[in-house]
Residue, then its C-alpha position, 0 to 999 in steps of 0.5 A: m573189619s575188612k582187610n581193605f580198611v585195615h590196610f588203609l587205616f595203617l597207610f593213613v595214619i602214617i601219611i597223615i601224621g607225617g603230612y601234619f609234622i611236615h606242615t607244622s615244621v615248615v610253618n615253624y621253620f619259616s616263622l610264618k605267622r599262621n593260626t596253628d589252630i586252623i592247621n590242627f582243626s583242619y588235620i583233625f576234621n579231614g582225618i575223622f571225616t576221611l576215616i568215616f567216609t572210607l569206611v562207608i565207601i567200603g560198606l557200600s562197595k558191594k551193594f552200590k558198586d555202579q554208583l560208587g564214583f558218584i558217592f565219592m564225588a558227592g562225599s567230597l562235596v559234602k566234606i568241603g561244605i561241612f568243613l566251611v560250616i563248622s570253621n565259620l561256627s567256630g570262628f576261624d576266618i577262612n580267607k586266601n591267607v589260610f587256604l593252604d593250611f586247609f588245602i594241604a590236609y584236604a589234598i592229603c586225605l583226598a589222595l588217600e581216599v582216591y587210593c582206597v576207592s580205586k583199589i576197591l573199584n579194581t577189585i569189584k567185578 
């Protein structure tokens, strides 16, 4: 397993779990009427997709170093599309009231993906 992925995995676990607990604590503290199922689904989906996608990016970084940015952008688009399809099939109502419940988890994972891809791009010569 790559040293980059192990470092990313350690950082990812700490940040995603911390983000989840902060998110749910804020929702509970302010007694917001939220469907916690969408929050749980969002963190699980984004977490799994980010881990798989980052592993793919690390695997492709040697062979497709010039196209890595485009692969990253395509992966981000695919992530949103798959999330919307799965959430609609699961019966989750995605509207403006629950947008932040998805977007917070998405933004956390996206920031971690950007960090990992930028580290990879800085090491490729």
